[in-house]
VOPAGU-2260 file (C-alpha; in pm, 1 decimal, decimal comma):
REM VOPAGU-2260
SITE   aa  ch    i         X         Y         Z
SITE  MET   A    0       0,0       0,0       0,0
SITE  PRO   A    1     127,4     354,7     -68,6
SITE  ILE   A    2     249,7     527,5     242,4
SITE  ASN   A    3     208,2     892,0     325,9
SITE  PRO   A    4     545,9    1066,7     351,9
SITE  GLN   A    5     596,4    1252,8     677,1
SITE  PRO   A    6     685,2    1622,0     669,5
SITE  ILE   A    7    1049,2    1695,2     739,5
SITE  LYS   A    8    1112,4    1936,1    1021,9
SITE  THR   A    9    1279,2    2173,8     785,5
SITE  LYS   A   10    1264,0    2463,3    1028,2
SITE  LYS   A   11    1531,8    2302,8    1247,5
SITE  ARG   A   12    1752,8    2256,7     945,3
SITE  PHE   A   13    1732,9    2628,0     872,3
SITE  SER   A   14    1778,7    2737,5    1236,7
SITE  LYS   A   15    2143,0    2831,8    1187,6
SITE  LEU   A   16    2065,1    3057,3     893,8
SITE  PRO   A   17    2002,7    3430,9     947,0
SITE  LYS   A   18    1637,6    3510,9    1022,0
SITE  PHE   A   19    1619,1    3729,4     709,9
SITE  ILE   A   20    1706,3    3431,2     488,2
SITE  ARG   A   21    1484,2    3182,3     679,3
SITE  ALA   A   22    1181,6    3397,5     603,1
SITE  PHE   A   23    1212,0    3310,6     234,6
SITE  LEU   A   24    1237,9    2931,7     278,5
SITE  PRO   A   25     964,9    2663,7     311,4
SITE  TYR   A   26     940,7    2495,6     654,1
SITE  LYS   A   27     702,8    2200,2     601,9
SITE  MET   A   28     850,3    2035,3     295,8
SITE  LYS   A   29     757,2    1666,9     258,0
SITE  ARG   A   30    1020,3    1401,7     192,5
SITE  GLN   A   31     890,7    1332,9    -158,6
SITE  VAL   A   32     917,0    1703,1    -244,2
SITE  LYS   A   33    1273,3    1707,2    -114,1
SITE  GLU   A   34    1361,6    1411,0    -337,2
SITE  LEU   A   35    1189,1    1584,1    -628,3
SITE  PHE   A   36    1402,9    1892,0    -554,7
SITE  VAL   A   37    1723,4    1692,7    -590,1
SITE  ALA   A   38    1605,5    1515,3    -906,1
SITE  SER   A   39    1495,2    1849,2   -1052,2
SITE  ILE   A   40    1834,0    2005,6    -980,2
SITE  ILE   A   41    2016,4    1728,4   -1167,7
SITE  VAL   A   42    1776,9    1738,9   -1464,8
SITE  ASN   A   43    1795,1    2116,5   -1487,1
SITE  PHE   A   44    2174,0    2114,2   -1469,1
SITE  ALA   A   45    2169,7    1886,8   -1774,8
SITE  LEU   A   46    1912,3    2105,2   -1948,7
SITE  ALA   A   47    2107,5    2419,9   -1859,9
SITE  MET   A   48    2411,0    2281,4   -2039,4
SITE  VAL   A   49    2229,7    2187,1   -2356,7
SITE  GLN   A   50    1888,8    2352,3   -2402,7
SITE  ILE   A   51    2005,1    2696,1   -2517,6
SITE  PHE   A   52    2228,8    2527,9   -2777,8
SITE  GLU   A   53    1973,6    2284,6   -2929,9
SITE  PRO   A   54    1833,4    2523,4   -3195,5
SITE  ILE   A   55    2185,4    2655,8   -3256,2
SITE  TYR   A   56    2303,9    2296,4   -3313,0
SITE  LEU   A   57    2030,5    2234,5   -3569,8
SITE  HIS   A   58    2099,9    2571,1   -3732,4
SITE  GLN   A   59    2475,6    2499,8   -3750,8
SITE  MET   A   60    2400,0    2167,6   -3924,3
SITE  GLY   A   61    2235,7    2361,1   -4203,6
SITE  TYR   A   62    1870,0    2344,5   -4104,3
SITE  SER   A   63    1687,1    2665,4   -4177,9
SITE  LEU   A   64    1491,1    2846,3   -3908,7
SITE  ILE   A   65    1167,5    2745,6   -4080,1
SITE  LYS   A   66    1266,2    2376,0   -4056,1
SITE  ILE   A   67    1359,7    2421,9   -3689,7
SITE  ALA   A   68    1019,9    2581,7   -3628,5
SITE  PHE   A   69     857,9    2289,3   -3813,4
SITE  PHE   A   70    1050,6    2049,2   -3586,4
SITE  TYR   A   71     892,3    2208,8   -3277,5
SITE  LEU   A   72     552,5    2221,8   -3450,1
SITE  ILE   A   73     565,7    1842,7   -3492,5
SITE  VAL   A   74     664,2    1807,7   -3126,6
SITE  TYR   A   75     380,9    2017,3   -2986,4
SITE  VAL   A   76     102,9    1891,7   -3215,6
SITE  LEU   A   77     190,4    1533,6   -3118,8
SITE  TYR   A   78     230,3    1642,9   -2756,8
SITE  PHE   A   79    -128,7    1766,3   -2742,7
SITE  PHE   A   80    -282,1    1444,2   -2876,2
SITE  LEU   A   81     -50,9    1204,1   -2688,3
SITE  LEU   A   82     -51,4    1389,4   -2354,5
SITE  PRO   A   83    -344,7    1186,7   -2208,7
SITE  PHE   A   84    -145,3     864,1   -2255,7
SITE  GLY   A   85     133,3    1005,2   -2037,9
SITE  ALA   A   86    -132,0    1097,6   -1780,1
SITE  LYS   A   87    -281,4     747,9   -1790,2
SITE  PHE   A   88      62,5     590,1   -1742,5
SITE  ALA   A   89     150,7     812,4   -1445,6
SITE  ASN   A   90    -186,4     754,1   -1277,5
SITE  LYS   A   91    -155,4     377,3   -1312,2
SITE  TYR   A   92     215,7     317,6   -1249,3
SITE  GLY   A   93     318,3     626,7   -1052,3
SITE  TYR   A   94     441,1     978,1   -1120,2
SITE  GLU   A   95     803,6     884,0   -1054,4
SITE  ASN   A   96     789,8     591,9   -1297,7
SITE  GLY   A   97     663,4     835,3   -1560,0
SITE  MET   A   98     958,9    1062,4   -1486,3
SITE  PHE   A   99    1199,5     766,8   -1509,4
SITE  LEU   A  100    1065,7     667,9   -1852,4
SITE  GLY   A  101    1082,4    1031,4   -1963,0
SITE  SER   A  102    1446,0    1065,9   -1854,7
SITE  ALA   A  103    1538,3     746,9   -2045,5
SITE  LEU   A  104    1371,1     893,9   -2354,5
SITE  TYR   A  105    1582,4    1208,2   -2306,1
SITE  VAL   A  106    1890,1     990,5   -2360,7
SITE  ILE   A  107    1744,4     837,8   -2678,3
SITE  PHE   A  108    1653,1    1187,6   -2798,3
SITE  TYR   A  109    2009,5    1317,6   -2769,6
SITE  ILE   A  110    2150,4    1004,2   -2934,3
SITE  SER   A  111    1917,2    1066,9   -3225,9
SITE  LEU   A  112    2024,3    1433,6   -3245,1
SITE  PHE   A  113    2388,3    1322,1   -3254,7
SITE  LEU   A  114    2317,4    1085,3   -3546,3
SITE  ILE   A  115    2117,3    1331,8   -3758,5
SITE  PRO   A  116    2423,0    1420,5   -3975,7
SITE  VAL   A  117    2456,2    1048,7   -4063,0
SITE  TYR   A  118    2084,2     966,5   -4088,2
SITE  PRO   A  119    1888,3    1284,9   -4179,3
SITE  ILE   A  120    1555,2    1104,3   -4128,2
SITE  LEU   A  121    1631,9    1121,7   -3755,0
SITE  PHE   A  122    1547,4    1492,4   -3769,8
SITE  TYR   A  123    1179,9    1388,4   -3778,0
SITE  ILE   A  124    1216,8    1079,5   -3561,0
SITE  SER   A  125    1386,0    1294,7   -3295,7
SITE  ALA   A  126    1076,5    1513,4   -3283,8
SITE  VAL   A  127     861,7    1207,0   -3205,0
SITE  ILE   A  128    1104,3    1088,0   -2935,6
SITE  TYR   A  129    1111,8    1436,6   -2784,2
SITE  THR   A  130     731,2    1432,8   -2771,0
SITE  LEU   A  131     725,3    1098,2   -2590,0
SITE  GLN   A  132     981,0    1228,2   -2340,8
SITE  LYS   A  133     758,9    1524,2   -2264,2
SITE  ILE   A  134     435,1    1331,4   -2216,1
SITE  PHE   A  135     590,7    1095,1   -1961,2
SITE  TYR   A  136     834,4    1320,1   -1775,2
SITE  TRP   A  137     639,8    1643,4   -1735,4
SITE  THR   A  138     302,5    1491,4   -1648,4
SITE  GLY   A  139     478,0    1293,2   -1375,7
SITE  PHE   A  140     676,9    1590,1   -1248,5
SITE  MET   A  141     384,1    1834,0   -1238,2
SITE  ALA   A  142     151,7    1583,6   -1070,8
SITE  ASP   A  143     415,5    1476,9    -816,1
SITE  PHE   A  144     480,9    1834,3    -707,6
SITE  ALA   A  145     110,8    1928,3    -697,3
SITE  HIS   A  146      27,0    1614,9    -497,4
SITE  ASN   A  147     297,9    1663,8    -234,3
SITE  SER   A  148     348,8    2041,6    -201,4
SITE  GLU   A  149     248,3    2187,7     136,2
SITE  GLU   A  150     -59,9    2407,1     153,7
SITE  GLY   A  151      15,3    2764,6     258,1
SITE  GLU   A  152     373,1    2765,2     133,3
SITE  GLU   A  153     332,6    2651,9    -227,1
SITE  ALA   A  154     491,7    2969,1    -362,4
SITE  ARG   A  155     797,6    2941,1    -136,4
SITE  GLU   A  156     845,0    2576,7    -235,0
SITE  ILE   A  157     813,9    2671,5    -601,1
SITE  SER   A  158    1049,8    2968,1    -567,4
SITE  SER   A  159    1299,3    2745,4    -381,4
SITE  VAL   A  160    1282,4    2492,6    -664,5
SITE  ASN   A  161    1325,0    2773,1    -917,1
SITE  VAL   A  162    1623,7    2915,1    -729,5
SITE  SER   A  163    1785,8    2571,5    -698,8
SITE  ASN   A  164    1733,5    2518,3   -1070,9
SITE  ALA   A  165    1853,8    2871,0   -1146,1
SITE  LEU   A  166    2181,1    2789,0    -969,2
SITE  MET   A  167    2222,8    2514,8   -1227,6
SITE  PHE   A  168    2150,8    2764,2   -1504,2
SITE  ILE   A  169    2437,0    2982,4   -1378,9
SITE  LEU   A  170    2701,3    2716,1   -1433,9
SITE  GLY   A  171    2522,5    2500,7   -1691,1
SITE  PRO   A  172    2531,5    2731,8   -1995,1
SITE  VAL   A  173    2894,2    2824,9   -1921,4
SITE  ILE   A  174    3000,0    2460,9   -1892,9
SITE  GLY   A  175    2790,4    2364,3   -2194,6
SITE  GLY   A  176    2945,1    2641,9   -2403,8
SITE  LEU   A  177    3297,6    2537,6   -2302,8
SITE  ILE   A  178    3228,7    2169,7   -2377,5
SITE  ILE   A  179    3099,5    2255,3   -2725,3
SITE  THR   A  180    3395,5    2486,4   -2789,4
SITE  TYR   A  181    3663,7    2233,1   -2690,8
SITE  PHE   A  182    3500,4    1893,0   -2744,1
SITE  GLY   A  183    3195,3    1946,5   -2965,0
SITE  PHE   A  184    2823,9    1869,8   -2941,8
SITE  PRO   A  185    2859,2    1486,4   -2922,0
SITE  VAL   A  186    3045,7    1503,4   -2589,2
SITE  LEU   A  187    2786,3    1745,3   -2451,0
SITE  PHE   A  188    2502,1    1512,9   -2552,6
SITE  LEU   A  189    2678,2    1218,9   -2382,3
SITE  ILE   A  190    2727,8    1406,8   -2053,5
SITE  VAL   A  191    2370,0    1535,4   -2030,3
SITE  SER   A  192    2234,1    1188,1   -2112,1
SITE  ILE   A  193    2421,9    1041,1   -1814,2
SITE  LEU   A  194    2289,2    1318,0   -1588,5
SITE  PHE   A  195    1929,8    1249,5   -1695,9
SITE  LEU   A  196    1965,4     887,0   -1587,0
SITE  VAL   A  197    2135,1     980,6   -1257,2
SITE  SER   A  198    1846,4    1216,4   -1174,3
SITE  ASN   A  199    1626,2     915,5   -1096,3
SITE  ILE   A  200    1840,0     796,7    -803,5
SITE  PRO   A  201    1699,2    1039,7    -537,9
SITE  MET   A  202    1343,7     922,3    -607,2
SITE  LEU   A  203    1431,6     561,7    -515,8
SITE  LEU   A  204    1469,1     656,1    -148,0
SITE  THR   A  205    1098,6     670,2     -55,4
SITE  LYS   A  206     800,8     459,4    -157,8
SITE  GLU   A  207     576,2     678,4    -369,3
SITE  ASP   A  208     232,6     804,9    -269,9
SITE  PHE   A  209      19,5     911,0    -567,2
SITE  ASP   A  210    -339,7     967,4    -680,2
SITE  GLN   A  211    -439,6     648,7    -863,8
SITE  ARG   A  212    -773,5     759,5   -1003,8
SITE  GLY   A  213    -818,8     686,8   -1374,7
SITE  TYR   A  214    -793,9     942,4   -1651,9
SITE  LYS   A  215   -1017,8     947,1   -1961,0
SITE  TYR   A  216    -864,2    1059,6   -2290,2
SITE  ILE   A  217   -1160,5    1283,8   -2374,7
SITE  ARG   A  218   -1090,4    1502,2   -2069,0
SITE  ILE   A  219    -808,7    1681,1   -2253,3
SITE  PHE   A  220   -1076,9    1871,9   -2444,8
SITE  ASP   A  221   -1215,9    2013,8   -2118,5
SITE  ILE   A  222    -987,7    2313,6   -2169,0
SITE  PHE   A  223   -1227,8    2434,8   -2441,0
SITE  ARG   A  224   -1523,5    2443,4   -2203,4
SITE  LYS   A  225   -1653,7    2790,0   -2122,3
SITE  LYS   A  226   -1547,7    2780,5   -1756,8
SITE  ASN   A  227   -1187,3    2705,0   -1856,4
SITE  LEU   A  228   -1146,9    2951,7   -2143,9
SITE  LYS   A  229    -984,5    3223,2   -1930,6
SITE  ASN   A  230    -714,5    2986,8   -1808,4
SITE  LEU   A  231    -671,2    2852,9   -2162,4
SITE  LEU   A  232    -599,5    3206,0   -2286,2
SITE  ALA   A  233    -359,2    3258,3   -1994,6
SITE  CYS   A  234    -168,6    2939,2   -2078,0
SITE  ILE   A  235    -145,3    3046,2   -2442,6
SITE  GLY   A  236      87,0    3310,0   -2298,6
SITE  TYR   A  237     347,3    3032,2   -2290,4
SITE  ALA   A  238     380,1    3081,9   -2665,4
SITE  GLU   A  239     655,8    3328,7   -2578,0
SITE  GLU   A  240     865,1    3043,3   -2432,2
SITE  LEU   A  241     913,4    2899,8   -2780,3
SITE  ILE   A  242    1048,1    3237,0   -2894,6
SITE  VAL   A  243    1285,0    3224,0   -2595,4
SITE  MET   A  244    1387,6    2870,2   -2686,8
SITE  VAL   A  245    1428,1    2908,5   -3064,3
SITE  ILE   A  246    1446,4    3269,7   -3185,3
SITE  TRP   A  247    1627,3    3438,3   -2895,6
SITE  PRO   A  248    1931,0    3199,5   -2891,3
SITE  ILE   A  249    1974,9    3236,5   -3267,1
SITE  PHE   A  250    1940,7    3615,0   -3236,6
SITE  MET   A  251    2212,8    3611,1   -2967,9
SITE  SER   A  252    2437,0    3380,4   -3171,2
SITE  ILE   A  253    2429,6    3630,2   -3460,5
SITE  ILE   A  254    2544,0    3915,3   -3233,2
SITE  ILE   A  255    2764,3    3711,3   -2995,7
SITE  VAL   A  256    2945,3    3452,6   -3206,2
SITE  SER   A  257    3120,3    3279,9   -2912,3
SITE  TYR   A  258    2939,1    2984,3   -2749,4
SITE  SER   A  259    3127,4    3037,1   -2423,6
SITE  LYS   A  260    3027,0    3406,2   -2413,6
SITE  ILE   A  261    2661,8    3318,9   -2471,5
SITE  GLY   A  262    2681,1    3063,0   -2190,3
SITE  ALA   A  263    2851,4    3309,1   -1953,5
SITE  LEU   A  264    2597,1    3582,7   -2029,1
SITE  ILE   A  265    2303,6    3350,2   -1954,8
SITE  GLY   A  266    2472,7    3225,5   -1638,1
SITE  ILE   A  267    2540,9    3570,4   -1490,8
SITE  ALA   A  268    2190,1    3693,1   -1573,3
SITE  THR   A  269    2046,9    3389,1   -1395,0
SITE  ALA   A  270    2263,2    3450,0   -1087,8
SITE  ILE   A  271    2121,3    3800,0   -1043,7
SITE  THR   A  272    1769,4    3656,3   -1054,4
SITE  LEU   A  273    1814,4    3420,6    -756,1
SITE  LEU   A  274    1739,1    3632,3    -449,2
SITE  VAL   A  275    1460,2    3814,2    -628,0
SITE  THR   A  276    1290,9    3479,4    -696,4
SITE  LEU   A  277    1301,5    3386,1    -326,0
SITE  TYR   A  278    1142,5    3720,8    -239,3
SITE  ILE   A  279     868,3    3662,8    -496,0
SITE  GLY   A  280     788,6    3327,9    -332,4
SITE  LYS   A  281     756,4    3491,1       9,1
SITE  ILE   A  282     524,5    3771,5    -100,3
SITE  CYS   A  283     309,5    3532,3    -305,9
SITE  ASP   A  284     243,0    3319,4       4,5
SITE  LYS   A  285     154,0    3627,0     212,9
SITE  ASP   A  286     -12,5    3858,1     -39,1
SITE  ASP   A  287    -235,8    3839,1    -346,2
SITE  LYS   A  288     -62,3    3614,4    -600,1
SITE  ARG   A  289    -262,4    3766,4    -884,1
SITE  LYS   A  290    -130,0    4117,2    -817,1
SITE  VAL   A  291     225,4    3984,7    -847,1
SITE  LEU   A  292     123,9    3798,5   -1162,8
SITE  ARG   A  293     -27,6    4107,0   -1327,3
SITE  PHE   A  294     275,4    4322,4   -1248,5
SITE  GLY   A  295     517,9    4057,2   -1375,7
SITE  SER   A  296     320,4    4010,3   -1698,7
SITE  ILE   A  297     337,9    4380,9   -1784,9
SITE  ILE   A  298     711,7    4413,1   -1712,9
SITE  TYR   A  299     790,2    4090,7   -1897,9
SITE  SER   A  300     592,1    4206,2   -2200,4
SITE  LEU   A  301     793,7    4529,7   -2209,3
SITE  THR   A  302    1123,7    4336,8   -2204,5
SITE  TRP   A  303    1023,0    4170,8   -2530,4
SITE  LEU   A  304     960,9    4503,7   -2698,3
SITE  ILE   A  305    1296,0    4639,0   -2575,7
SITE  ARG   A  306    1479,9    4337,6   -2726,5
SITE  ILE   A  307    1401,7    4481,6   -3069,2
SITE  PHE   A  308    1660,7    4754,5   -3006,5
SITE  THR   A  309    1939,1    4537,7   -2855,4
SITE  ARG   A  310    2239,8    4504,2   -3083,5
SITE  THR   A  311    2541,2    4468,7   -2849,9
SITE  ILE   A  312    2645,4    4244,6   -2559,4
SITE  ILE   A  313    2569,2    4479,5   -2266,7
SITE  PRO   A  314    2206,7    4558,0   -2367,2
SITE  ILE   A  315    2147,7    4186,3   -2432,2
SITE  PHE   A  316    2280,9    4106,0   -2084,8
SITE  LEU   A  317    2063,6    4372,0   -1917,4
SITE  ILE   A  318    1745,0    4273,3   -2098,3
SITE  ASP   A  319    1804,8    3901,6   -2039,3
SITE  THR   A  320    1846,9    3967,9   -1666,0
SITE  THR   A  321    1533,6    4183,7   -1643,0
SITE  SER   A  322    1328,7    3932,3   -1839,0
SITE  LYS   A  323    1436,2    3644,9   -1611,4
SITE  ILE   A  324    1332,5    3838,2   -1301,2
SITE  SER   A  325     995,5    3938,7   -1444,9
SITE  LYS   A  326     933,3    3583,0   -1573,2
SITE  ALA   A  327     994,2    3453,4   -1219,6
SITE  SER   A  328     719,6    3686,7   -1096,6
SITE  ILE   A  329     488,9    3514,5   -1347,8
SITE  ASP   A  330     595,9    3153,9   -1301,1
SITE  VAL   A  331     586,9    3141,6    -919,6
SITE  PRO   A  332     229,7    3273,8    -869,2
SITE  ILE   A  333      85,8    3077,2   -1163,3
SITE  ARG   A  334     228,9    2749,9   -1039,7
SITE  ALA   A  335     127,6    2823,8    -679,4
SITE  ILE   A  336    -231,8    2890,3    -790,6
SITE  PHE   A  337    -225,3    2576,2   -1006,9
SITE  HIS   A  338     -97,1    2350,3    -726,3
SITE  LYS   A  339    -356,7    2476,6    -480,8
SITE  LYS   A  340    -634,0    2428,9    -735,9
SITE  ALA   A  341    -513,4    2076,3    -815,6
SITE  ARG   A  342    -513,4    1973,9    -447,8
SITE  ASP   A  343    -851,2    2139,5    -382,9
SITE  GLY   A  344   -1001,6    1953,1    -677,0
SITE  LYS   A  345    -876,6    1622,7    -539,9
SITE  ARG   A  346    -993,8    1703,8    -185,4
SITE  LYS   A  347   -1345,7    1790,7    -302,1
SITE  ASN   A  348   -1347,2    1479,3    -521,5
SITE  ASN   A  349   -1431,1    1691,5    -826,8
SITE  ASN   A  350   -1135,3    1574,2   -1030,3
SITE  SER   A  351    -792,3    1421,4    -998,4
SITE  ILE   A  352    -451,3    1587,5    -976,0
SITE  MET   A  353    -378,8    1463,5   -1327,0
SITE  GLU   A  354    -685,4    1628,1   -1481,6
SITE  ASN   A  355    -557,5    1965,9   -1365,7
SITE  VAL   A  356    -207,5    1884,0   -1489,6
SITE  VAL   A  357    -336,7    1789,6   -1835,6
SITE  ASN   A  358    -555,9    2100,3   -1860,5
SITE  TYR   A  359    -259,6    2320,2   -1768,7
SITE  GLU   A  360     -20,1    2146,3   -2008,3
SITE  ALA   A  361    -274,9    2138,6   -2292,2
SITE  GLY   A  362    -318,1    2516,1   -2277,7
SITE  LEU   A  363      58,9    2559,6   -2276,4
SITE  ILE   A  364      89,7    2331,2   -2578,8
SITE  ILE   A  365    -170,0    2526,0   -2778,6
SITE  GLY   A  366      27,6    2843,9   -2708,8
SITE  LYS   A  367     346,7    2685,9   -2840,7
SITE  ILE   A  368     173,0    2549,0   -3149,7
SITE  LEU   A  369      54,2    2903,0   -3217,9
SITE  ALA   A  370     411,7    3029,2   -3172,6
SITE  CYS   A  371     543,7    2771,2   -3420,5
SITE  LEU   A  372     288,6    2879,5   -3679,8
SITE  VAL   A  373     375,3    3247,0   -3625,9
SITE  ILE   A  374     748,1    3172,7   -3661,0
SITE  ILE   A  375     688,2    2980,1   -3985,0
SITE  VAL   A  376     471,8    3257,2   -4133,8
SITE  VAL   A  377     723,2    3522,6   -4028,1
SITE  ILE   A  378    1009,7    3331,5   -4188,6
SITE  LEU   A  379     815,3    3284,6   -4510,7
SITE  ILE   A  380     794,3    3664,5   -4528,4
SITE  PHE   A  381    1139,3    3754,7   -4390,9
SITE  SER   A  382    1479,8    3588,2   -4427,1
SITE  LEU   A  383    1676,5    3487,4   -4116,1
SITE  GLU   A  384    1910,4    3781,5   -4164,0
SITE  ASP   A  385    1624,5    4029,6   -4195,3
SITE  ASP   A  386    1552,7    4223,4   -3875,3
SITE  GLY   A  387    1182,7    4216,6   -3960,2
SITE  GLY   A  388    1156,2    3847,4   -3866,6
SITE  PHE   A  389    1304,5    3907,3   -3522,5
SITE  VAL   A  390    1096,0    4220,9   -3468,2
SITE  ILE   A  391     765,0    4045,5   -3540,8
SITE  SER   A  392     864,8    3745,5   -3328,0
SITE  PHE   A  393     952,2    3968,8   -3031,8
SITE  VAL   A  394     633,6    4175,9   -3065,6
SITE  PHE   A  395     428,5    3853,7   -3078,6
SITE  ALA   A  396     603,7    3726,5   -2764,0
SITE  GLY   A  397     538,1    4058,2   -2589,6
SITE  LEU   A  398     167,4    4050,0   -2669,5
SITE  THR   A  399     117,9    3686,8   -2563,6
SITE  SER   A  400     304,2    3756,7   -2236,3
SITE  LEU   A  401      16,2    3983,8   -2134,7
SITE  LEU   A  402    -217,5    3684,5   -2139,8
SITE  TYR   A  403     -52,2    3539,9   -1827,8
SITE  MET   A  404    -237,2    3789,1   -1608,3
SITE  LEU   A  405    -568,8    3618,2   -1694,1
SITE  TYR   A  406    -478,2    3301,0   -1498,4
SITE  LYS   A  407    -712,3    3235,1   -1204,0
């Protein structure tokens, strides 16, 4: 039988820290959340080393930006229709087993990327593998955190996770850039694949407790119901993340030709964001999360418009730092609201944790599909070297960022 993990007396662990710092940290963290923290840190260290360079890798191999956008379009269209199968797997076999399968698929994904120059058909097969990785890993991760996070300090737990992950994104891009510079992409893919597998070790320490209620495939279309339309529009705001993932790295690589400099710039910008993220978690637990969300959405939207005018290293650094801080003030309250809603739904027996996870992810996916289509249309009109393509992409990202404030 599943056992309920006991809360760790985290307050005693923090007793030697200054009172000012303790105020920003969660005190009632459950053991499963702690294990998820450690696993998340390892996964995000791997992602920090490689994620920013994935579109650059494909671009350097000769794939046009429109083909790269088409790659992500395949991923997210499949992701939408296959997502319920990941939910069904996690509900039946456990959230952590879903994460384990997803991390193994990460390894297969990077092997396939490495072999694309030899077997070009793997460009499309990689997109399918990437989709499968997402449906298993992220449904498990989101449900695990929502199921085990402590009521009343969700935002501080989320901000602590974000800060821990951000620490990885300080060193990760720098290390990733150096590995590519001196050893090439294949060595980087090998290292991150090993880290993905190692990330599963912390979750073996405790028997898992999870919500085993079934999930019906048709429930994914609940996001189109009238009562969910506002949150659907809010999640479409995540369209901007695809611009961050695809267009922004290529834009930076045109201005900053050194991989190591790109990595260092991302790392330093992330470091500055850390303490601010902890503060955001504290105020979200004590004050109105939606006020923080609205403010962050407006500032973040403005950072996208300012990117249009960045043409040298220092402005890129400043805008990347500001955007990371403002994005944290969006991510922390949204996820805190989501986790509370997921637990409340389970408690009232209205729906399962996984139904909320799928609704959230489905809205996010639709936003990214929209972003892919916009990128493709923009590229059909403008060449990669034409500023017009970047300008329209950044304006689109700025407008969709305003949708975040609709989340409730």
